[in-house]
N, C-alpha and C positions, 0 to 999 in steps of 0.2 A: 381155761377161759369159758368153755361150754358149761362146766360145773358152776362157775360163778354166775353166768347168765341165768341158769336154771334156778339158782337160789334167789336171785333178784326177782324172777318171775313169781316164785312161791311167795316171796315177801309182799309183792304188789297184790297178789290174789287175796291173801288173808288180811291185808290192810283194808281191802274192800269190806271185810266183815266188820271192821271198826266203823266204817262209814254207815253201813246199814244199821248197825246196832245203836248208833247215836241219832239217827234220823227220827226216831220215835219222839224225841224231844220237841220236834216241830209240831207234832200233833197237839201238844198242850197249848201252844199259842193259838192254834186254830180252834181248839175246844173252848177257849176262853170267850171267843166271839159267838158261840152257839147259845142261844137262849132256850129254855124249856118250851116245848110245844104245848099248845092248848089255847083256848079262848081266854082273853084278858077280862078281868072283872070290870064292872061298870064304874067303880070308884077310880080305878087306874085310868080309864079313858077320860074321866072328868079331870083328873090331875094333869094328864097330858094336855088337855084343852086349856087349862089355866096357864100352863107354862108357855103356850103360844101367844098369850096376851102381851103386848109391848110394854105396858106399865109394870107387869110382874117381872119381865126380863130386866127392865131398867132397875127396879128395886133390888133384885138379886145381884146384879152387877155392882151396885153401890155397896151392898153389904159385904160382898167378897173382897172388894178393894179396901174397905175399912178394916176388915179382919186380917188382911195380909200383913205380916211384919215388914217393917221398913228395910231391915237389913237382910231379908231373905233373898238369896240370889234366884235368878230365873230357873225354871224347871229344866230347861235345856242344858244350862251350865251344870246343874246338879247331876244330871244323867251323863253329861259328857266328861266330867272330871271327878269321878267318885273317889272318895278316900277310903282308907281301911275301916274307919269307924262306921261309915255308911254301909259298907259291905257287911260288916259284922251285924249291923242293925237289920239289914234285909235278911241275912241268914237266920237270925233269931226269929224274925217274923215268919220266914219260910218253915223253919223247924216247928214252931208252935202251931202253924197251920196244919202241918202233916200230923202232929200229935192230936190236934183236935179232930182231924179227919178220921184217925184211927178210932177215936171214941164215938164219933157220930156216924161212922160207916154203916153199922147195922141199921140205924134209923133211916138213913138215906136209902139203903137197899130195900127196906120195907116200903118206903114211899115210892121208889121207882118201880118195885114189883106191883104196887097197886095200880100205877098208871098203865103198866103193861097188861095186867090182868083185865083192866077195863076194856082195852082194845081187843084182847083175846076173846072176852065174852061177846063183844060186838061182832066178832068174826065167826061166831058159832062154836067157840071153844077149841079151835085148831091152834096148836102150839107152833111158834115160828120155826122150831127145829125140824118139825115134820114138813113144813112148807119148803124149807131149804133143801132137805133131802129129796123131796118130790121133784122140785125144779132142777136140781142137779142131775137127776135121772133123765129129765127131758133134755137138758143140755148135752148129756152124753149120747143120747139118741141122735140129736142133730149133728153132733160131732162124728158119730159113726156114719151118718148119711154123707157128710162131706168126705170122709175117708173113702167111701165106696165110689163117689163121683170122681174123685181126683186120682183114680188108679193110674191113668195115663201120665198125669203130672209126676206122680211118685216114681213110676218106671223110668221116665226121662231123667229125673234127678239121680236115680241110681246109676245111670249110664253116663252121666255128664262128665266130661274130661276136666282135668285140673292142670294141664301141661303149661298153658300160657297164663299171663296175667288176665287177659280178657276172659278166658274160660273160668278162672277162679272167681272173678268178680261176678260174672253172670250166674254161676252155680250158687254162690253164696247169697246173691240177691234173690234167686228163685227159692232157695231153702228158707230164707227169712220170710219171704212173702207167703210161702205155703204154711209155715208155722203160725204166722199171724192170722191167716184165714182159718186155720184149724182151731185156734183158740177163739177166734171171733165167732165161729159157728157155735161153739159151746156157749159163749156169752149171749148170742142172739136166741139160742134155744132155751136158755134158763132165764136170764133177766128180761129179754124181750118178750117172751111168752108170759112171764109173771106180770109185766106191766100192762098186758092187755085186759086185766081184770081190775075191778075196784076193790081196794083194801083199806083198812083203817090206817091212819097216818103212821103210828108207831110200828105196826106190823110191816107196813110197806118199807119203812126205812131200815128195819132190822134185816128183813129178807134180802132187799136189794144190796145193803151194805155187805153182808157176808157172801152173797153171790159175787159181788164185785171183788172181794178179797180172794175168792177162789180163782176168778179169772186172772187177777194179777199174779197169783202164785203159778198158775199154769203157763201164763205168758212168759214169766221170768224163767221157768224151767225150760220152755222151748227155746228161748233166746240163748241161754247158757249151753243148751244141747247143740245148737248150731255153731256157736263160737268155739266151744271146747271139744265137741265131737268125741265123747268117751268111747264110742264104738267105731272109730275111724278105720282101724286096721281090719275090722270084720266086714264093713260095708263099703269100703273104698271111698270114704268121705274125706273131706279136707278139714284139718284142724287149724283154725285161725291163730290161736295162741300156741306157740311152739313149745309144748310141754309133753311129758310122757303120757301114756294111756292111763296109768294108775292115778297120776296127779289130775288128769282131766276128769276122770270119774269122781274122784274125791271132791274137787272144788265145784263141779257142776251140781252135785247133790247138796252140798252145804250152802252154797250161795242161793240156790232155789229155796231152801228152808228159811234162810235169813229174810229174803224178800217176802215170802209168804207169811212168816210170823209178823213182820213189820206191818204188812197190809191188814192182817187180822187185828193187831193192836191198834192201828190207826182207826179202823172202823169201830172197834170197841169203845175207844175214848169218845168219839163223836156220839155214839149211841148213849153213853152215860150222860153226856150233856143234854141230849134230848129227853132222857128220863128224869132230869132235874137234879143230878148230882152236882155238888159244889166243885169249884176249881181245885181245892186241896184234895178232895176225894178222888177226882180224876187224875191228879198228879200222883197220888199214892198207887193207883192202879197202873198208871203208865210206868212207874219205876219198877213195879213188880213184874210187868210184862217185859221190861228191859232186861231183867235178870235172865230170862230165857235166851234173849239175844246174846247176852254175855256168855252164857254157858255154851251156846252153839259156836261162838267164835273161839273160845278157849279149846273146846273139843276139836275143832277144825285144825287148830295150830298143833296140838299134841299128837294127833293121829294122821297128820299129812304124810304122804309118801316122800321118801328121801332116797336119793341115789348116792349118798355119801358112803364111803367104805366103812367096813365094820370095825375100824381101829378104835382104840380107847380114846384118843384125842378127838376123833370125829364125833363119837357119841357124846363126849363131854361138851363139845362146842354146840352140838345140836340141842342138848338139854338146856344149856345156858341161854340160847336164843329163845327156846320155848318159854322159859321162865321170864325172860325180859318182855316178851309179847304178852304173857299172862298179866304181869304187873302193869303193863301199859293199858290193856283192856280194862282192868279193874280200876285204874286211876282215872281213865276217861269216864267210866260209868259213875264213879264217885263225884267227879267234877260236875257231871250232869245232875246228879241228885242234890248236891249242895247249892246248885244254882250259879256256879262260877262259869257262866257261858262264854265269857271272853277267853279264859284259859282253855275251856273245853274246845272251842273252835280252833284256837291256835294249835293245840295238841293234835287235833284231827288232821288239819291241813298239813302240818309239818311231817306227819307220818304217811299220809295218803298220797300227797302230791308227787314225791319222787318215785314211788312205786307205780302210780298211774302213768307217769311219763315213760318210765322204762317199759312197762307192759304195752303201751300204745306203740312205741317205737319198734319193739320186737314183732308185734302183730302186723303193723303196716309193712315192715320189711319182709315178713313171711308171705304176705298176700301178693306184694308187688315184686317179689324176687323173680329173676329171669336168668337162666343159665347162659344165655347169649350175652348178658351184660357183665359177665365175669371175664376178666382178662388179666393174665399174669398174677392171679391170686387177689386182685383188687376189684371190688364191686363198684360199678359206675352208678351214681345216683341218677334218677330220672326226675323230670320236673314234677310229674304227678306224685311220686313218692315224697319228694321234698315238701310240696304244697300240703299234702295230706298229713304227713308226720309233723312238720313244723306248725301247720295250722291247728291240728288237734292239741299239740303241746302248748301253743299260744292260747288256745281257748281254755285249756285246763288251768294255766297259770292266771289268765285274766279272771276266770271264774273264781279261783281261790282268792285273788286280790279283792274282788267285789264282795265275796263272802266275808273275808276278814274285815273289810271296811264297814260292812253292815254290822258285824258283831262288835266291832270296836266303836261304833257310832261315829265313823269318819265319813263326812260327805265329800266325795271326790270332786264334785263340781262346784262346791261352795266354799267360801272363805270369809269369815267375819272377824271383827276386831276382838271378839271375846275369845277367839281360839288361842290356846297357849302355844308357845314356840315348839314344844314337843309334838303337839297335835298337827301343827303346820308341817313339821318335818316328816311325820308319818304320812300325811296326805301327799306330800311331794314325792316321797320315796315310792309310794304305791303308784302314783301317776307316772313317774319315771320308769318304773318297771313295765307298765303297759306300753309306753312309747318304745322302749328298747326291744320288747318282744315284736312289735310291728315292724320296726326297722330290721331286726334280725330275720324275720320271715321274708321281707322284700329282698334283702341281700342274699339270702340263701337261694331264692329262686333265680336271681340274676347270675349268681356264681355258677349254679348248675347249668344254666343255659350256655354261659360262656365256656365252661369246661367241656360240655358235650360237643359244642361246636369245634373246640380245639381237638377233641378226640376224633371227630369226623375228618379232620384235616391231617391225621397222622399217616394215612395211606398215600403213598406216592402214586400219582396218576401219570398219564402219558406225557412224556417230556415235551415241553414247548406248546402244549395245548392250552386253550383258554381256561379250562377247569384247573389245570396245574398252576397257572399264573394266579388265578383267584385263590387257590389253596394257600400258596405261599404268602399272598397279601394278607389273608385272614390270620395266618400264623404270626404275622408281623404286628398287626394292629390289635388283635384281641387281648394279648397280655397287658398292653398299655391301657386299654379300655377297662380291663378288670381292676388294675391298680388304681386308676382314676376314680372309678365308681366306689371302690372300697373306701378311699379317703373321703369321698363325698358323703357316703352313708355314715361314716364315723363322725364327721363334723356335724351333720344334721342331727344325729342321735345325741351327741354331747350338748349341742345348743338347746334342743327341745327338752332334754332331761334337766338342764340347769334352769330353764324357764319354768318347768313344773315345780322345781324346788323353791321358786320365788326369787331366783337370781335375775337381776336385770341384765339381759344379754345385749341390749342396745349399745351401752358403753363398751362391752367386750368386742362387738363387731367393729365399732369405730376404732377402738384401740388396735384390733388386729389389722385393720386397713393401714393405720399409721405405721405400725411395726413392719407390715409388708413392704410399704414404700421405703422405709429405712433399710430394710434388708436388701431390697432391690438395688438401691444406690451403693450399698456396701459390697454386694456380690454381683457386679455387672457381668462378670464372665459366666457365672452360673446361669443368670437370666438369658444371656446370649446363647449359651448352649441349649437351653430348653426351647427357646423360640426357634433357633436354627433347626433343631430336631423336628419340631412341629412342621416346619415348611418342607423339610426333606421327606417326611412321611406323606404330607399332602401332595407333593410332586411325584410320589411313588418312585423315588430315586433308587431305592434298593429294598430288598426283602430278605427275610431269613433264608439262608441256604444259597444265596447268590454270591458270586465272586466279583469283588470290586477292587479298584485301585484308585487311591487319592494321594498324589505326591509320592512320598516314599513308603506309604502304607498300602498294603494289598493283602487280600485274603478272603476267606469265606465268612459271610455274616452269620455269626452264631446267635447273638441276641443283642439287645440294646435296652438301656434304661431311659429315663427322662432327659439325661444330659450327655450320654456317651454311647458309643457303639463298640461291640466286641468283634474283632476280626481274627480269624484263625488262618495263619499263613500255611502254605502248602507244605512247608517243612516242619510245622508243628508249633511255631511261635504264636503267641497271642498278643494282639495289639488292643489296648483300650484307648480309643480315640474320642475326645470330646467333639461334639457336633460342630462347634465353631471353628475347629481346626481342619475340617475335611476339605472345604473349598470345592473345587470341581471334582466330580466323581465319575470315574470311568467304570461303567457296569459291563462286565464281560459275560453276563449270563442272560441276556435278553434276546429273544427272537431267533437269531441265527448268527453264524460267524463264517468267514471265508479264510481258509488256511492256504497260504502261498508256499510252494515248494520249488526248489531249483536243483538241477542236476547238470553236470558238465560231461560232454562226450568229445571224442577226438574229431579233428577236422575232416578226416576221411570217412566218417560214419554216414550212413544213409538217414537223412533227416525225416523223410516221409515214412520210412519203415519204423523209426522210433516213435513218430506221432501215432501211427496205427497201433503199435504195441501199447502205448500209454492209454489210448482210447479204449482198447479192449479190456485192459486191466481195470479201468474206471467203471465200465459197464458190469464187469464181474463183481466188483465190490458193491455196486449199487443194487445188484440182485441178491447179494449175500444176505441171508436172514439175520445175521448178526449186525449188519450195518444198514440194512434197508430202512428200519424205523427212524434212524437218526440222520440219514443222508438226505439232503434237500436237492442238491444238484451233483451229478457224478463227476469224478475226476477227469480232467481234460487238459491237454497241452495248449498253452496260449501262443507258443512260438519261441523263436530265438530271442532271448533277452539281450545278449551282448556277445561280442567276439572276445573271448578271454585269451590270456597268454598261453594257456595250455590246451584250450579247446573251445567248443561252442557251449554257451550257457543257456539251457532250456528252462522255461518257467511253466509251472503247472498250478492249478487251483482246484479246490473242492469246497462246496458249501454244505455245512452240517449244522446240527443243533449245538448250542453252547456247551462246551466241555466235552464233546464227543469227537473233536477233530484229531486229538492226539493219537488215539488208538488206531483210527483209520489211516493216519499219516504213516505210522510205523509199519502197518501191514502193506500199504501201497509201495513204499520204498523197497521193502524186501522183495515184493513180487516184481518190481521193475528191474532190480539188480539181477534177479534170476533170469528174467526174460531176455535182457540185453546180452547176458553171457551165452544163452542158448542160440541167439540170432546173430552173433558175431559183432555186436555193437560194443565198442570198447569205451569204458569210462576214462576220461582224461585224467592224468596225474601230472603234477608239476615236474618239469625236467630242466636241466642246464646243458647247453650245447656250446662247445668250444670250437672255434673255426680260425685257421691261420691265413686265410686269404686265398689268392688264385694259385700260387706255386706251392703246392703241397710237398713236392720232393725237396725243395730248398729248405723248407721249414723243418722237414724231418732230419736233413743232414745237420742243420744247425742245432737241432735238439740233441743229436747223437754227439756232436763235438762238445757241447756243454756238459753232457753226462760224463764223457771221458775225462775232461778237465776236473770235474768234481771228484771223480774216483782217484785221480793222481794226487790231487791235493790231500785227500784223506790218507793215502798210503805214505806220502813223504811230506810231512808238514814243514820241514826246513826248506 
């Protein structure tokens, strides 16, 4: 299991390489909106002034409407439902533009070089590369100054503990803040110091752009260094992502290179637009720079550390996965190059989303783990961990849905009559996915709250105390509340999902009400059981763990559902009793009980002496550590209950907590029997006395005569 989790983490990490490698395509869209810098000619200004004339605008609108074909569909419909032929046409135009850019690239390079050379001459002949190097040195000096000033901060971080969740969060926040300030000092020393002087426009944009790329690279490297902590074992640092040291060093370096190269490429594409390069030429440069990202991603996959065994099957499986990821990266790069952006984003999201979710879950669990939260090998979730983990997961999935909706040109909040059924279905599925994620997050938080409350009620408190009564009541009501809320969340999620799919839920709700009424008439007993159970719970008639009796049913309450209760008899039998059949309930586990005991002694016994002995035994049991916590009133004799046939019937009583009277009764009777024997008090036993009247001698003579006659008859039957 550990090996499988590490493999999934590796997959999620180098899936990030795919994301970074393809983000360069976004720079082309931004580059298209950049116009070459420089003053506009006077003829262009006059042309713009003519376009602002209302008569000219009206004339151009009439001409455009007359030239538009009658059968041509709107542009939104064309872009929204493209056919294969349209894609092929766009691909041919895209390919021809790239071929033309290859031919015109030298000329555009010379033209851009001329623009740059003009600003260089205006700056006194200083090349931008020397300016970048000089201000990088200034930034490093400012960075060294911050390093020297923050010596106390660094020493505190080196000694910061990571034992508890709070310690880990504080230490990680401090390290992230220090890393941000460390890089920010470099940015202020380089970019901030550079902007204090006046520079030509092109020189300023080049130097600021590449200094910004360096800042982004250093910031990404610092961020990955804090999260992955490649030197954690050496410096006592905490690694957020639970991977090995070798894997942490490998991915921290490669991911930093990917982000740095992407920043360099993004700045380069924007600068080419400033220098007057055409869109196809900038696309050509972007695809070439993307090849470097592709090489970095493939190299990171093939050289990543692995903890698999050295067996032949393991090596073959690892090599096969490497080839699959290589094919995937190349395919994604080709989709970007040919302009199939819809397939491109679908492929990226399908590969990156599962890995990002798994990586986020492992990281959150690693940060928020607590040894005290583990019991019997099971980890108890906390509200914070569920909110963070499920919240990040929901944010990732919602972001992926929004990204795919934008790539597929699906407007989640709009629906028009021109939409095809397939487009409406896709929009509904995306909206339903967002709704289900929100409901899942809410249910997860509620479930964790209830489960943690139930976990807190597992420990048995002082018997008979108010806290113990509250604990048993919570253990009775919380499972029912959890089941009710689960049904409620499921119903709400289904209704909202159907509504987002375009299904009219009004008739469904009305139909469900009618069906509910019909089921209620047909299942009156079930409805009666449910309603009776609700009132039993509202009256607090019984709780889990209490011993009750109702008619011929008695036992300890183990659990109950919406319509029945489960009773465990003291001999082991289980009763499943519907609530409607309970009737009057005798609860034998509330507050206190009085146990009555009787004992019979002979008529010639000393009653006062027996009373004192019983009182003494009662006080001894009341002070006994075994019975003192459960005894409310000590054992005492109430007096002579009746004059029996064989002796005097004495009655005693004792008040204890429910369920504790039986043990005390057995101990008390044993001690009374022993004390009575030691003090000459005899327990009465049933006897039969035969009496012949006043003349005992005559009775004896008659008895002897009858015995002699019987013996003679036996000897001589004739």
